[in-house]
C-alpha positions in Angstrom: 74.7 100.0 122.4 74.1 103.2 124.3 76.8 101.4 127.3 79.3 100.8 124.7 79.3 104.2 123.3 79.2 105.7 126.6 82.1 103.7 127.7 84.2 104.8 124.5 86.3 107.5 126.3 87.0 104.9 128.9 88.5 102.7 126.2 90.6 105.6 124.8 91.9 106.4 128.3 93.3 103.1 128.7 94.6 103.1 125.4 96.6 106.4 126.4 97.5 104.8 129.7 99.2 102.1 128.1 101.4 104.4 126.0 102.4 106.1 129.2 103.4 103.0 131.0 105.3 101.9 128.5 107.1 105.3 128.4 107.6 105.6 132.1 109.1 102.0 132.3 110.1 100.6 135.7 108.1 103.4 137.6 104.7 101.7 136.7 102.5 99.8 139.1 102.3 96.2 138.2 98.9 95.1 136.6 97.3 91.7 136.6 98.3 89.7 133.3 95.4 90.2 130.9 93.8 86.8 129.3 94.9 85.9 126.1 92.6 87.2 123.4 92.5 86.4 119.6 91.4 89.3 117.5 89.8 88.3 114.2 90.5 90.7 111.5 89.2 90.5 107.6 90.9 92.6 105.2 91.8 93.3 101.5 94.6 91.5 99.6 97.7 93.8 98.8 98.0 95.6 102.1 100.0 93.0 104.2 103.2 94.8 104.7 101.2 98.3 105.7 99.0 96.3 108.4 101.6 93.9 109.8 103.8 97.0 110.8 100.4 98.1 112.2 99.7 94.9 114.3 103.2 94.8 115.6 103.0 98.1 117.0 99.5 97.1 118.6 101.0 93.9 120.3 103.9 96.0 121.6 101.5 97.6 123.8 99.0 94.8 123.9 100.9 91.6 124.3 98.2 89.2 125.0 96.1 89.9 121.8 97.0 87.9 119.0 95.7 89.1 115.5 94.2 86.4 113.1 94.4 88.2 109.9 92.0 87.0 106.7 91.5 88.0 103.4 88.4 88.4 102.1 86.9 85.5 100.0 83.0 86.1 100.5 80.5 89.2 100.3 81.5 91.4 103.2 77.5 91.0 104.3 78.5 87.5 104.8 81.1 87.9 107.3 79.2 90.8 109.2 76.1 88.7 109.6 77.9 85.4 110.7 77.6 84.1 114.5 80.1 85.7 115.7 81.2 88.2 113.2 84.8 89.3 113.0 86.1 91.8 115.7 87.6 94.2 112.6 86.7 94.4 109.0 88.5 96.7 106.6 85.8 98.0 104.3 85.0 100.8 101.8 82.0 103.2 101.7 79.2 102.2 99.8 75.7 100.4 100.0 77.1 97.7 102.4 78.5 100.3 104.8 75.1 102.3 104.6 73.2 99.3 105.3 75.2 98.3 108.1 74.8 101.4 109.8 71.3 101.4 108.7 70.6 98.2 110.8 72.9 99.5 113.9 75.5 96.8 113.0 78.4 98.9 113.5 79.9 100.5 116.7 79.9 104.6 116.3 83.4 105.8 116.2 82.7 109.5 116.4 84.2 109.9 119.9 87.5 108.3 118.6 87.3 110.8 115.6 87.2 113.7 117.7 89.4 112.7 120.5 92.4 111.6 118.3 91.7 114.6 115.9 90.6 112.5 113.0 87.9 114.8 112.4 90.2 117.9 111.8 92.7 116.2 109.4 90.2 114.4 107.0 88.8 116.7 104.3 85.2 117.3 104.3 84.3 115.5 101.0 86.0 112.3 102.0 84.6 112.6 105.9 81.2 112.4 104.0 81.7 109.3 102.5 81.2 107.3 105.6 79.1 109.8 107.8 75.7 109.4 108.8 73.8 111.7 110.9 76.7 113.5 111.9 78.4 110.3 113.3 81.1 108.4 111.7 81.4 104.8 111.9 85.0 103.7 110.4 88.3 104.9 111.0 89.8 105.8 107.7 93.5 104.7 106.3 93.6 105.5 102.8 91.7 106.2 99.4 92.3 106.0 95.6 91.0 107.9 92.8 90.3 106.8 89.2 90.9 108.3 85.8 92.4 107.3 82.3 95.5 105.6 82.8 97.3 105.4 79.2 100.4 103.6 77.6 103.0 106.3 77.7 104.9 104.9 74.7 102.3 105.2 72.4 101.1 108.6 73.4 104.8 109.6 72.9 105.1 108.0 69.4 102.0 110.1 68.1 102.7 113.1 70.0 99.5 113.0 71.9 98.7 115.1 75.0 96.4 114.2 77.7 93.3 115.8 76.8 91.1 117.8 79.0 87.5 118.1 77.4 85.4 115.6 75.6 85.8 116.8 72.0 89.9 116.5 72.7 89.1 113.3 74.2 86.9 111.8 71.0 89.0 113.6 68.7 92.2 111.6 70.3 90.3 108.2 70.0 89.9 109.1 66.4 93.0 109.5 65.9 94.6 106.6 67.2 91.6 104.3 65.8 92.7 105.7 62.2 96.1 104.6 63.2 94.9 101.2 63.8 95.2 101.6 67.6 92.1 100.7 69.4 91.5 103.4 72.1 90.0 101.7 74.8 90.1 98.4 77.0 87.3 97.6 79.6 86.6 94.9 82.0 83.5 93.9 80.3 83.1 90.6 82.2 83.8 92.5 85.4 81.5 95.7 86.0 83.8 96.5 89.3 86.4 98.3 87.1 84.0 98.6 83.9 81.0 100.5 85.5 83.5 103.5 86.1 82.4 104.8 82.7 78.7 104.8 84.1 80.1 106.9 87.2 82.2 109.3 85.2 79.8 109.8 82.3 76.8 110.6 85.1 79.2 113.1 87.0 80.4 115.0 84.0 77.1 115.3 82.0 74.3 115.3 85.2 76.2 116.4 87.7 77.5 114.9 91.4 74.0 116.1 92.9 72.4 113.8 90.6 74.6 111.3 90.3 74.3 111.1 94.1 70.4 110.5 93.9 71.1 107.9 91.1 73.6 106.0 93.5 71.0 106.1 96.5 68.3 104.5 94.1 66.2 107.3 93.8 66.3 107.6 90.0 64.8 104.8 87.7 67.1 103.4 84.9 64.7 104.7 82.3 65.3 108.4 83.5 65.7 110.2 80.1 69.5 111.6 81.9 70.4 108.3 82.3 69.4 107.1 79.1 71.3 109.9 77.6 74.6 108.3 79.3 74.1 105.1 78.1 73.6 106.5 74.4 77.1 108.3 74.6 78.6 105.2 75.8 77.4 103.1 73.2 78.3 105.8 70.7 81.9 104.9 71.5 81.4 101.5 71.0 79.6 101.6 67.6 82.6 103.8 66.4 84.9 100.8 67.2 86.7 102.5 70.1 86.3 99.6 72.5 88.5 96.4 71.8 86.1 93.6 70.4 87.2 91.0 73.1 86.2 93.6 75.6 82.5 91.7 76.9 85.1 88.9 77.8 87.7 90.7 79.7 88.5 90.6 83.4 90.1 93.5 85.1 93.8 92.1 84.7 92.9 91.1 81.0 91.8 94.9 80.3 94.9 96.5 82.2 97.2 93.9 80.5 95.7 95.1 77.1 97.1 98.5 77.7 100.1 97.5 79.6 101.7 94.4 78.4 103.5 91.8 80.8 106.8 91.9 78.5 108.4 94.1 76.1 108.1 91.7 73.0 104.1 92.0 73.3 102.5 94.9 71.6 99.6 97.1 73.3 96.1 96.1 72.3 94.6 99.4 73.4 95.8 102.9 74.4 93.8 103.9 77.5 91.7 102.2 80.2 89.5 103.7 82.7 90.8 102.5 86.1 92.3 103.4 89.3 95.3 102.2 91.5 93.5 99.7 93.4 93.2 97.8 90.4 96.8 98.2 89.5 98.0 95.7 91.8 97.8 93.3 90.0 100.6 94.5 87.7 104.1 94.1 88.2 106.1 97.2 88.7 107.5 97.2 85.0 103.8 97.3 83.7 102.7 100.1 85.9 105.9 102.1 84.9 104.4 101.8 81.3 101.5 104.1 82.4 100.7 107.7 82.7 97.2 109.2 84.1 94.8 112.1 83.5 91.6 112.7 84.9 88.4 112.2 83.2 87.6 114.8 80.6 85.2 117.7 81.0 81.7 116.9 79.3 79.7 119.9 80.8 81.7 122.9 82.3 78.6 123.9 84.3 79.2 120.7 86.2 81.3 121.1 89.2 84.6 119.0 89.5 83.8 115.5 90.8 85.6 112.4 91.3 85.1 108.5 92.3 87.0 107.5 95.3 87.2 104.1 97.0 88.2 105.2 100.9 88.9 102.3 102.9 88.9 102.0 107.0 88.6 100.1 109.8 84.7 99.4 111.3 84.0 97.4 114.3 80.9 94.9 114.2 78.5 95.6 117.1 78.4 91.9 117.8 82.2 91.5 117.8 83.0 89.3 120.5 86.3 91.3 121.8 85.1 94.8 120.9 87.0 96.1 123.7 90.1 94.9 122.0 89.1 96.1 118.6 88.4 99.4 120.1 92.1 99.5 121.5 93.4 98.5 117.9 91.4 101.3 116.3 92.8 103.6 119.0 96.5 102.8 117.7 95.6 103.2 114.2 93.8 106.7 115.3 97.1 107.7 117.3 99.7 110.0 115.5 102.1 107.1 115.8 99.6 104.6 114.1 98.9 106.9 111.2 102.1 108.1 110.3 103.0 104.3 110.2 100.0 103.6 107.8 100.8 106.8 105.9 104.3 105.7 105.1 103.8 102.2 104.4 100.4 102.9 102.3 102.1 105.5 100.1 105.2 103.2 99.4 102.7 100.7 98.0 101.5 103.3 95.4 98.2 101.6 95.3 96.3 103.9 98.0 97.0 107.5 99.2 97.1 108.0 103.0 94.6 110.3 104.8 97.3 111.5 107.0 100.8 112.3 106.7 103.1 114.8 104.5 101.6 115.2 101.2 105.0 116.6 99.8 106.8 113.1 100.9 104.3 110.9 98.5 105.9 109.6 95.2 104.9 111.7 92.2 102.2 109.0 91.0 100.2 109.5 94.3 100.7 113.1 94.9 99.0 113.4 91.4 95.9 111.5 92.3 95.9 113.3 96.1 95.9 116.7 93.9 92.9 115.5 91.6 90.9 114.2 95.0 91.9 117.7 96.3 90.5 119.8 94.1 87.2 118.1 93.7 84.1 119.8 94.9 82.3 116.4 95.3 83.5 112.7 95.8 81.2 109.9 95.5 81.7 106.0 96.0 82.1 103.9 93.0 78.6 103.0 91.4 79.5 99.4 91.5 79.9 99.5 95.7 76.9 101.5 95.9 74.3 99.3 94.2 72.5 96.2 96.1 75.0 92.8 95.4 71.5 91.4 93.8 72.3 93.9 91.0 75.7 92.5 90.0 74.7 89.7 87.9 72.3 92.3 85.6 75.5 94.5 85.2 77.5 91.9 83.9 74.7 91.2 81.2 74.4 95.0 80.9 78.2 95.3 79.7 78.0 92.3 77.6 75.2 93.7 75.7 76.6 97.4 75.6 80.0 96.0 74.4 79.0 94.0 71.5 75.7 95.0 70.2 76.3 98.7 68.9 77.9 98.6 65.6 77.7 94.9 65.2 74.7 94.8 62.8 72.5 93.4 65.6 69.7 95.5 67.0 70.6 97.6 70.0 67.5 97.4 72.3 68.6 100.4 75.0 65.2 100.6 76.2 64.9 97.0 76.9 68.4 97.1 78.3 67.3 99.8 80.8 63.9 97.8 81.6 66.3 95.1 82.5 68.4 97.2 85.0 65.5 98.7 86.4 63.9 95.6 87.3 66.8 94.3 88.8 66.8 97.2 91.0 
């Protein structure tokens, strides 16, 4: 590992030399033809266009390197521990990235951050998401925000303005419910999006410092402050504010309930707590139905904080083609690479780019950027911050929470929290 870290500047120098030689044309000295290499890269679905543009730019200066792109079809941990692992992986900060850093399973990219000026352009709150001991282990490309997405037509029909406070929020929910409109959809069958309620209730009620301790596993689920969050969440269910079918809904189901796929279909609910990363499955016409406002304020004493899912490139320490992977990361970190990714990522509307001109962004993305920039603290999503072994328990938790309160059944909150604590 030490040799790899100490040689990183050499790789960056070679990369810079590649661009200079390309610019100098026939004045450059001939060099031996490199051996062909296939760089294996694992990424998320939905970023094909932006990444292909980056790959094409990389191959212009590295024609001997072919990039074989795969889409995640199993947990990132399985890829990282496979033999050999991929050369590059797109990842989001959270429990997996933290664990990989702790096991020295990733290449330290701090020198690249400094030499390419990444550290000067990434806001401190965003940089902290992937920092460990003052070092950085991935090259950021984009991020997304989360909040309440609402059906604009419903709000216009009833003359509703987006609320700022919790009292306004619950009054809005009651107004909709009295009009026969269910206020909220939620992906009860998929806690990835559903547990954003847990994130935001904790951030707004107990604050980001406490939430950070909770995400780190330093706070038990039977802590009175955590119990209060679940009581508040359950009270909304008991009042009938969530769809009765919520417990079985997936992410796409919950989104389609608020933004139907056809004009002839009525919305089942008015709002959903979500983020643009989840909206990719919706058709453009469905996304056009949605407006957005920040999750309301519960306690004015708590500093503004948001849940952010950032994405970036990491390089496994055991990658078979680390030199080429570092060169690819260097192209991404270059001004040309950052501009390319910024343009394509912003155009997708699903992520905000870390780099580029904020004023050139679409309004929907600009609103999310403003929200993140105004926050004093940022956290990764709860679901990405807990061990994967807890995920089945979270599905069971949501099923109980979304069906038992107000149903006539006994809602054993203490038992539910005890089950989560055991799973932890």
